[in-house]
Residue frames as qw, qx, qy, qz and C-alpha x, y, z in Angstrom:
[[0.230, -0.926, 0.067, -0.290, -21.45, -13.07, 6.72],
 [0.452, 0.474, -0.600, 0.460, -18.03, -12.77, 8.34],
 [0.764, -0.627, -0.076, -0.132, -17.60, -14.37, 11.76],
 [0.023, -0.789, 0.592, -0.163, -14.25, -13.87, 13.61],
 [0.419, -0.386, 0.815, -0.107, -12.21, -17.06, 13.77],
 [0.756, 0.312, 0.560, -0.134, -14.24, -18.76, 11.05],
 [0.440, 0.028, 0.603, 0.665, -13.15, -19.46, 7.44],
 [0.306, 0.779, 0.291, -0.463, -14.31, -16.75, 5.07],
 [0.618, 0.472, 0.365, 0.513, -13.98, -15.51, 1.51],
 [0.336, -0.066, -0.010, 0.939, -12.32, -12.22, 0.70],
 [0.140, -0.444, -0.424, -0.777, -15.55, -10.69, -0.60],
 [0.572, -0.662, -0.441, -0.199, -17.11, -11.20, 2.85],
 [0.674, -0.249, -0.372, 0.587, -14.11, -10.36, 5.06],
 [0.249, -0.261, -0.110, 0.926, -13.79, -6.59, 4.61],
 [0.326, 0.634, 0.422, -0.560, -17.34, -5.60, 3.67],
 [0.683, 0.658, 0.316, 0.034, -16.84, -6.21, -0.02],
 [0.152, 0.927, -0.334, -0.076, -13.49, -4.42, -0.22],
 [0.923, 0.150, -0.137, 0.327, -10.22, -5.99, -1.36],
 [0.418, -0.842, 0.178, 0.291, -7.29, -4.75, 0.77],
 [0.755, 0.505, -0.027, 0.418, -4.35, -3.64, -1.37],
 [0.569, -0.658, -0.013, 0.492, -1.18, -2.48, 0.36],
 [0.472, 0.784, 0.095, 0.392, 0.32, 0.68, -1.14],
 [0.494, -0.646, -0.006, 0.582, 3.39, 2.75, -0.43],
 [0.476, 0.825, 0.111, 0.285, 4.53, 5.86, -2.27],
 [0.554, -0.333, -0.009, 0.763, 7.76, 7.82, -2.28],
 [0.197, 0.902, 0.355, 0.147, 7.30, 11.50, -2.93],
 [0.451, 0.416, -0.099, 0.784, 9.06, 14.83, -3.25],
 [0.093, -0.255, 0.348, -0.898, 7.37, 16.20, -0.14],
 [0.094, 0.257, 0.851, -0.447, 4.21, 16.11, 1.95],
 [0.391, 0.482, 0.184, -0.762, 1.86, 18.17, -0.21],
 [0.553, 0.267, 0.764, 0.200, 0.01, 16.10, -2.82],
 [0.364, 0.874, 0.259, -0.193, -1.06, 19.29, -4.59],
 [0.197, 0.926, -0.300, -0.113, 2.46, 20.49, -5.38],
 [0.324, -0.601, 0.727, 0.080, 4.97, 17.72, -4.63],
 [0.513, 0.376, -0.671, -0.381, 6.04, 14.97, -6.99],
 [0.932, -0.118, 0.290, -0.184, 4.95, 11.35, -6.87],
 [0.127, 0.710, -0.670, -0.176, 8.23, 9.52, -7.51],
 [0.228, 0.162, -0.959, -0.043, 7.58, 5.84, -6.83],
 [0.723, -0.146, 0.175, -0.652, 4.56, 3.65, -6.13],
 [0.215, 0.174, -0.961, -0.024, 4.34, 0.00, -5.13],
 [0.746, -0.170, 0.029, -0.643, 1.41, -2.33, -4.47],
 [0.049, 0.167, -0.979, 0.104, 1.15, -5.74, -2.81],
 [0.691, -0.198, -0.350, -0.601, -1.96, -7.90, -3.16],
 [0.239, -0.235, 0.843, -0.421, -3.14, -10.23, -0.39],
 [0.725, -0.062, -0.456, -0.512, -5.33, -13.31, -0.36],
 [0.744, -0.383, 0.445, -0.320, -6.28, -16.22, 1.87],
 [0.206, 0.391, -0.882, -0.165, -4.21, -19.39, 1.46],
 [0.610, -0.133, -0.729, -0.281, -5.57, -22.94, 1.73],
 [0.406, -0.232, -0.743, 0.478, -5.29, -22.86, 5.52],
 [0.176, -0.856, -0.476, -0.101, -7.30, -19.63, 5.75],
 [0.464, -0.564, -0.045, 0.682, -4.34, -17.39, 6.58],
 [0.340, 0.934, 0.067, -0.089, -4.01, -14.01, 4.92],
 [0.710, -0.238, 0.333, 0.573, -0.78, -13.94, 2.87],
 [0.125, 0.713, -0.275, -0.632, 0.99, -11.64, 0.44],
 [0.797, 0.368, 0.461, 0.129, 0.68, -12.62, -3.22],
 [0.604, 0.505, 0.237, 0.569, 1.61, -10.52, -6.25],
 [0.277, -0.735, -0.086, 0.613, 3.48, -7.23, -6.12],
 [0.498, 0.676, 0.303, 0.451, 3.88, -4.39, -8.59],
 [0.340, -0.745, -0.046, 0.572, 6.04, -1.28, -8.55],
 [0.556, 0.601, 0.248, 0.518, 7.19, 1.52, -10.79],
 [0.314, -0.331, -0.071, 0.887, 9.20, 4.70, -10.68],
 [0.228, 0.834, 0.503, 0.009, 7.30, 7.82, -11.71],
 [0.375, 0.344, 0.108, 0.854, 8.40, 10.91, -13.64],
 [0.055, -0.464, -0.413, 0.782, 7.68, 14.09, -11.67],
 [0.320, 0.771, 0.539, 0.116, 4.77, 15.92, -13.26],
 [0.381, 0.518, 0.098, 0.760, 5.55, 19.20, -14.98],
 [0.154, -0.685, 0.109, -0.703, 6.26, 21.88, -12.40],
 [0.812, -0.452, -0.370, 0.002, 6.38, 19.39, -9.51],
 [0.212, -0.835, 0.395, -0.319, 8.12, 20.47, -6.32],
 [0.849, 0.028, -0.465, 0.251, 10.97, 18.39, -4.89],
 [0.448, -0.860, 0.152, -0.192, 11.69, 19.23, -1.27],
 [0.360, 0.618, -0.664, 0.218, 15.43, 18.76, -0.50],
 [0.398, -0.368, 0.714, -0.442, 14.76, 17.10, 2.87],
 [0.878, 0.156, 0.290, -0.346, 12.39, 14.56, 1.35],
 [0.753, 0.572, -0.324, -0.022, 14.84, 13.79, -1.45],
 [0.046, 0.601, -0.733, 0.316, 17.60, 13.29, 1.11],
 [0.624, -0.184, 0.632, -0.422, 15.47, 10.76, 2.99],
 [0.890, 0.295, 0.264, -0.227, 14.25, 8.73, 0.00],
 [0.475, -0.437, 0.613, 0.456, 17.57, 8.91, -1.86],
 [0.644, 0.541, 0.527, 0.123, 15.87, 9.14, -5.26],
 [0.165, -0.392, 0.356, 0.832, 17.58, 10.85, -8.20],
 [0.589, 0.584, 0.405, -0.385, 14.69, 11.80, -10.51],
 [0.410, 0.774, -0.331, -0.352, 17.12, 12.43, -13.38],
 [0.362, -0.368, 0.844, 0.144, 18.77, 9.02, -13.25],
 [0.580, 0.287, -0.471, -0.600, 18.02, 7.34, -16.62],
 [0.274, 0.097, -0.956, 0.049, 18.31, 3.90, -14.99],
 [0.364, 0.094, 0.587, -0.718, 15.10, 4.57, -13.03],
 [0.065, -0.206, -0.855, -0.471, 13.05, 3.60, -16.12],
 [0.177, 0.337, 0.536, -0.754, 10.35, 5.87, -14.79],
 [0.122, 0.523, 0.753, 0.380, 6.86, 6.13, -16.26],
 [0.170, -0.319, -0.067, -0.930, 4.72, 9.23, -16.65],
 [0.355, -0.050, 0.616, -0.701, 2.02, 9.43, -13.97],
 [0.762, 0.193, -0.040, -0.617, -0.77, 8.21, -16.23],
 [0.727, 0.298, -0.611, -0.098, 1.19, 5.18, -17.41],
 [0.124, 0.270, -0.814, 0.499, 2.47, 4.44, -13.91],
 [0.514, 0.000, 0.486, -0.707, -1.04, 4.43, -12.47],
 [0.812, 0.254, -0.264, -0.454, -2.33, 2.30, -15.33],
 [0.513, 0.334, -0.779, 0.139, 0.46, -0.21, -14.61],
 [0.044, -0.112, 0.785, -0.608, -0.51, -0.37, -10.91],
 [0.556, 0.106, 0.289, -0.772, -4.29, -0.08, -11.26],
 [0.659, 0.221, -0.532, -0.483, -4.83, -2.72, -13.97],
 [0.469, 0.029, -0.874, 0.125, -3.87, -5.79, -11.88],
 [0.128, 0.066, 0.632, -0.761, -5.68, -4.33, -8.86],
 [0.610, 0.158, -0.050, -0.775, -8.92, -4.05, -10.83],
 [0.659, 0.147, -0.694, -0.248, -8.48, -7.64, -12.00],
 [0.250, 0.036, -0.854, 0.456, -7.86, -8.83, -8.44],
 [0.374, 0.088, 0.375, -0.844, -11.00, -7.02, -7.24],
 [0.712, 0.176, -0.312, -0.603, -13.01, -8.77, -9.93],
 [0.561, 0.164, -0.811, 0.017, -11.44, -12.19, -9.27],
 [0.095, -0.003, -0.784, 0.614, -12.20, -11.90, -5.54],
 [0.194, -0.610, -0.727, -0.247, -15.81, -10.92, -6.16],
 [0.263, -0.493, -0.369, 0.743, -15.25, -7.65, -4.33],
 [0.233, 0.890, 0.390, -0.034, -16.82, -4.29, -5.12],
 [0.207, 0.928, -0.178, 0.253, -13.72, -2.14, -4.83],
 [0.688, 0.111, -0.444, 0.562, -10.18, -1.98, -3.47],
 [0.395, -0.913, -0.057, -0.086, -9.37, -0.32, -0.17],
 [0.454, 0.653, -0.442, 0.415, -5.90, 1.10, 0.39],
 [0.811, -0.541, -0.118, 0.186, -3.84, -0.33, 3.23],
 [0.499, 0.616, -0.254, 0.554, -0.81, 1.67, 4.31],
 [0.565, -0.400, -0.395, 0.604, 1.36, 2.84, 7.17],
 [0.043, 0.522, 0.106, -0.845, -0.09, 6.31, 7.66],
 [0.430, 0.358, 0.774, 0.296, -2.44, 5.27, 4.87],
 [0.228, 0.883, 0.349, -0.218, -4.11, 8.63, 4.31],
 [0.149, -0.717, 0.402, 0.550, -0.79, 10.08, 3.13],
 [0.288, -0.076, 0.835, 0.462, -0.50, 7.42, 0.41],
 [0.295, 0.605, 0.740, 0.012, -4.17, 7.67, -0.52],
 [0.132, 0.888, 0.142, -0.416, -4.13, 11.43, -1.01],
 [0.114, -0.568, 0.582, 0.570, -1.08, 11.18, -3.32],
 [0.284, 0.159, 0.895, 0.305, -2.64, 8.35, -5.33],
 [0.242, 0.743, 0.603, -0.160, -5.95, 10.21, -5.64],
 [0.058, 0.851, -0.087, -0.515, -4.31, 13.48, -6.66],
 [0.192, -0.364, 0.735, 0.538, -2.07, 11.79, -9.22],
 [0.293, 0.381, 0.860, 0.171, -5.09, 10.00, -10.70],
 [0.182, 0.857, 0.372, -0.307, -6.98, 13.29, -10.89],
 [0.067, -0.750, 0.340, 0.564, -4.03, 15.11, -12.43],
 [0.174, -0.228, 0.836, 0.468, -3.46, 12.37, -15.02],
 [0.590, 0.164, -0.209, -0.762, -7.14, 12.12, -15.92],
 [0.201, 0.032, -0.979, -0.016, -7.43, 8.51, -14.77],
 [0.566, -0.261, -0.160, -0.766, -11.16, 7.78, -14.51],
 [0.880, -0.214, -0.375, -0.200, -11.13, 4.27, -13.06],
 [0.008, -0.528, 0.685, -0.501, -9.32, 4.63, -9.75],
 [0.628, -0.183, -0.746, -0.123, -9.98, 1.25, -8.06],
 [0.314, -0.087, -0.679, 0.658, -9.62, 2.58, -4.51],
 [0.218, -0.804, -0.546, 0.089, -12.32, 3.85, -2.19],
 [0.286, 0.759, 0.029, 0.584, -11.90, 7.64, -2.39],
 [0.172, -0.731, 0.325, -0.574, -11.50, 8.30, 1.34],
 [0.864, -0.430, 0.184, -0.185, -11.69, 5.09, 3.41],
 [0.519, 0.542, -0.641, 0.160, -8.47, 3.22, 4.14],
 [0.895, -0.411, -0.164, 0.060, -6.96, 0.68, 6.54],
 [0.111, 0.851, -0.408, 0.310, -4.05, 2.11, 8.53],
 [0.837, -0.035, -0.484, 0.251, -1.41, -0.23, 9.91],
 [0.105, 0.414, -0.448, 0.785, -0.29, 2.48, 12.35],
 [0.614, -0.326, 0.187, -0.694, -3.56, 2.04, 14.23],
 [0.941, -0.032, -0.281, -0.188, -3.66, -1.73, 13.77],
 [0.689, 0.216, -0.524, 0.452, -0.10, -2.21, 15.02],
 [0.131, -0.439, 0.410, -0.789, -0.67, 0.16, 17.90],
 [0.801, -0.254, 0.065, -0.538, -3.53, -2.09, 18.95],
 [0.972, 0.052, -0.228, -0.035, -1.88, -5.45, 18.26],
 [0.802, 0.126, -0.285, 0.509, 1.76, -4.77, 19.18],
 [0.420, -0.822, -0.163, 0.348, 1.86, -1.48, 21.09],
 [0.427, -0.316, 0.344, 0.774, 4.05, 0.03, 18.36],
 [0.445, 0.803, 0.273, -0.287, 3.29, 2.63, 15.70],
 [0.073, 0.736, -0.542, -0.398, 6.69, 3.05, 13.98],
 [0.858, 0.344, -0.260, -0.279, 6.93, 0.65, 11.04],
 [0.471, 0.456, -0.722, 0.221, 10.34, -0.80, 11.91],
 [0.208, -0.261, 0.738, -0.586, 9.44, -1.32, 15.59],
 [0.792, 0.095, 0.212, -0.564, 6.07, -2.85, 14.73],
 [0.780, 0.390, -0.470, -0.134, 7.78, -5.25, 12.33],
 [0.223, 0.393, -0.802, 0.390, 10.24, -6.29, 15.04],
 [0.479, -0.126, 0.578, -0.649, 7.39, -6.87, 17.50],
 [0.861, 0.244, 0.046, -0.444, 5.65, -9.05, 14.92],
 [0.746, -0.246, 0.580, 0.215, 8.82, -11.09, 14.33],
 [0.687, 0.686, 0.194, 0.139, 9.32, -9.67, 10.84],
 [0.664, -0.151, 0.122, 0.722, 12.89, -8.91, 9.74],
 [0.159, 0.970, 0.149, -0.104, 13.72, -5.28, 9.07],
 [0.697, 0.081, 0.159, 0.694, 16.63, -4.01, 6.96],
 [0.093, -0.816, -0.151, 0.550, 17.28, -0.32, 7.67],
 [0.237, -0.347, 0.527, 0.738, 19.34, -0.07, 4.49],
 [0.095, 0.314, 0.808, 0.489, 16.32, -1.02, 2.38],
 [0.009, 0.695, 0.597, -0.401, 13.86, 1.26, 4.16],
 [0.158, 0.713, 0.017, -0.683, 12.32, 4.24, 2.32],
 [0.092, 0.117, -0.772, -0.619, 12.10, 2.26, -0.87],
 [0.658, 0.015, 0.009, -0.753, 8.45, 1.94, -1.89],
 [0.740, 0.120, -0.630, -0.202, 8.96, -1.71, -2.84],
 [0.390, 0.076, -0.795, 0.458, 10.50, -2.69, 0.49],
 [0.215, -0.029, 0.466, -0.858, 8.19, -0.62, 2.69],
 [0.698, 0.019, -0.210, -0.684, 5.12, -1.97, 0.90],
 [0.698, 0.053, -0.714, -0.025, 6.16, -5.58, 1.35],
 [0.239, 0.036, -0.729, 0.640, 6.92, -5.05, 5.03],
 [0.402, -0.006, 0.234, -0.885, 3.63, -3.23, 5.57],
 [0.744, 0.030, -0.439, -0.502, 1.78, -6.03, 3.81],
 [0.551, 0.032, -0.796, 0.250, 3.45, -8.63, 6.02],
 [0.021, -0.015, 0.573, -0.819, 2.42, -6.60, 9.07],
 [0.580, 0.000, -0.061, -0.813, -1.15, -6.26, 7.89],
 [0.750, 0.010, -0.621, -0.227, -1.41, -10.02, 7.34],
 [0.368, 0.071, -0.769, 0.518, 0.16, -10.63, 10.75],
 [0.257, -0.025, 0.409, -0.875, -2.42, -8.48, 12.55],
 [0.716, 0.029, -0.238, -0.656, -5.38, -10.00, 10.69],
 [0.710, 0.066, -0.701, -0.015, -4.13, -13.55, 11.28],
 [0.172, 0.094, -0.716, 0.670, -3.46, -12.85, 14.94],
 [0.487, -0.033, 0.196, -0.851, -7.03, -11.60, 15.36],
 [0.792, 0.048, -0.421, -0.439, -8.41, -14.75, 13.73],
 [0.542, 0.111, -0.783, 0.285, -6.28, -17.03, 15.91],
 [0.057, -0.084, 0.590, -0.801, -7.43, -15.27, 19.06],
 [0.595, 0.069, 0.127, -0.791, -11.07, -15.79, 18.03],
 [0.552, 0.103, -0.783, -0.267, -10.91, -19.47, 17.11],
 [0.790, -0.427, 0.003, -0.440, -13.14, -21.63, 19.24]]
C-alpha cells in the first residue's frame, strides 16, 4: 500500500493506474466535429532514487478524418498546415495504434491495470482521444474512459499557477514560447511538471 514519502512501485502509487502524459493539437474545441491533428505521449517511471522521471516519448501527426472541421482561429494558434506533405501524417486508426501500443506495453510492464491520462486541462485531451478511438473503431483504448489527472489543478495547488508556461517557470522548468502549441513540446513540459509536483509531495512527506 502506498505511503507518502516512502518508496513505492508504480502499480501501487496511483491505485493501479499508470500515468501517461498526453497532449493533442486539434482543429477546434469540439471532439465530435473538429479534427485531431497531432498527438504526443510521454511515459513516466520511478528512477533508482525513487523520483518520478520522464522516460520514452511518442508522437505523430494525424490526417483529419473525412469531413473534419478546421476552425481558422485554432489553426492560427497551432500553426499546422494539414496539407503539408512533410507532416508524414497517419490516419487516425494508425496514429492511435502507434501511440497506444507502447502505452499498453508500459502498463503491462509496470504491473498496472490501465493507463490514466495526465494533461494540462486533461479532459480536453481525453475527450479527443476517446472520440478518435471510437471513430476509428479502436477497441483497446488503454486509458480510463473518464478519470484523468489534471496538471492545472495540481499546479494550482503546488505552485499557485494554472497557466502551463507560468507553472513551468514556478517549477524552475525552462519554457520556450516559440515551441509552445506543438504537441511534442507541450507534452514534455507537462510531463516534467507532473513529475515535479509528485516529487515535491514526496519530499515534503519524508520523515
